[in-house]
C-alpha distance (Angstrom), angle and dihedral (degrees) to the residues before:
residue distance angle dihedral
X1 . . .
X2 3.77 . .
X3 3.79 133.8 .
X4 3.78 112.6 -139.8
X5 3.82 118.7 -162.0
X6 3.79 114.2 -174.6
X7 3.78 116.3 -173.1
X8 3.79 105.1 -161.8
X9 3.83 145.0 164.4
X10 3.74 108.3 -80.5
X11 3.78 92.5 -125.6
X12 3.83 92.6 55.6
X13 3.84 96.4 39.4
X14 3.80 94.4 74.6
X15 3.77 91.8 54.4
X16 3.82 91.3 46.7
X17 3.78 91.0 51.5
X18 3.81 91.1 47.8
X19 3.76 93.0 53.3
X20 3.79 93.9 44.5
X21 3.79 89.5 52.9
X22 3.82 90.7 48.6
X23 3.81 89.0 51.3
X24 3.75 90.2 55.6
X25 3.86 100.3 -95.9
X26 3.77 98.5 122.0
X27 3.82 100.3 149.9
X28 3.76 108.4 83.9
X29 3.75 141.8 126.3
X30 3.73 123.4 -134.9
X31 3.81 119.2 -159.7
X32 3.83 128.5 -177.8
X33 3.76 106.4 -130.7
X34 3.86 140.4 169.5
X35 3.80 126.9 -138.8
X36 3.71 149.1 122.1
X37 3.77 138.7 -123.9
X38 3.66 139.6 -151.9
X39 3.83 90.2 -53.0
X40 3.89 89.1 62.4
X41 3.81 95.3 -134.2
X42 3.81 128.5 -51.8
X43 3.84 133.7 -78.6
X44 3.82 117.3 -141.5
X45 3.81 110.7 -175.1
X46 3.79 105.2 -48.0
X47 3.84 96.2 -22.5
X48 3.76 121.5 93.9
X49 3.82 118.0 -155.1
X50 3.75 105.2 -156.1
X51 3.80 97.1 -178.2
X52 3.80 124.2 32.7
X53 3.87 129.5 -157.3
X54 3.86 113.0 -102.1
X55 3.73 135.1 169.0
X56 3.88 119.7 -130.9
X57 3.80 117.9 -150.7
X58 3.76 111.6 -162.3
X59 3.78 124.9 -172.2
X60 3.78 141.6 151.8
X61 3.84 117.0 -137.2
X62 3.78 135.8 171.6
X63 3.84 112.3 -91.8
X64 3.84 92.4 -108.8
X65 3.78 91.1 61.4
X66 3.91 98.5 50.6
X67 3.79 94.9 92.8
X68 3.84 93.0 49.9
X69 3.77 91.9 50.8
X70 3.84 91.1 48.2
X71 3.78 92.4 51.5
X72 3.78 91.0 51.4
X73 3.74 93.5 48.5
X74 3.78 92.0 47.3
X75 3.80 95.5 44.0
X76 3.78 94.1 50.5
X77 3.85 102.1 33.7
X78 3.93 99.4 44.5
X79 3.77 116.3 108.8
X80 3.84 95.8 151.0
X81 3.86 90.9 -121.6
X82 3.79 132.0 111.6
X83 3.81 111.3 -84.3
X84 3.85 99.1 37.4
X85 3.79 87.6 133.0
X86 3.71 145.5 -113.4
X87 3.88 132.9 -96.7
X88 3.76 123.2 -149.7
X89 3.84 125.1 -167.0
X90 3.78 124.8 -163.3
X91 3.76 133.0 171.7
X92 3.87 118.6 -106.8
X93 3.76 114.4 -152.2
X94 3.79 98.6 -167.6
X95 3.85 139.8 -0.3
X96 3.80 128.0 -163.2
X97 3.75 133.9 -170.2
X98 3.88 108.3 -127.2
X99 3.82 95.5 -148.1
X100 3.83 98.6 47.2
X101 3.80 101.9 21.4
X102 3.81 85.6 -130.8
X103 3.83 116.1 157.8
X104 3.80 122.8 -129.0
X105 3.76 134.9 25.0
């Protein structure tokens, strides 16, 4: 299993989430976050915005589905501009359902 964390522009995150759900990936968590990347924020006129609003989509999928999820995220979140986002993938050793105690997804 892999945990995928995609930190995206808020305006593209909703479309990404919709397409993931349409593809059968219905279990996800969306979190409103703030951050900055390599560009260290953005300057508009004389005002510098150090941290920008983003949306993080978190989900755990079977290893065989990682490439499909990455393709959906890239296809729907890509604008070609700074700040499109970042995706982090980490291994998940185990998962349990709180209500039932069942192991696995």
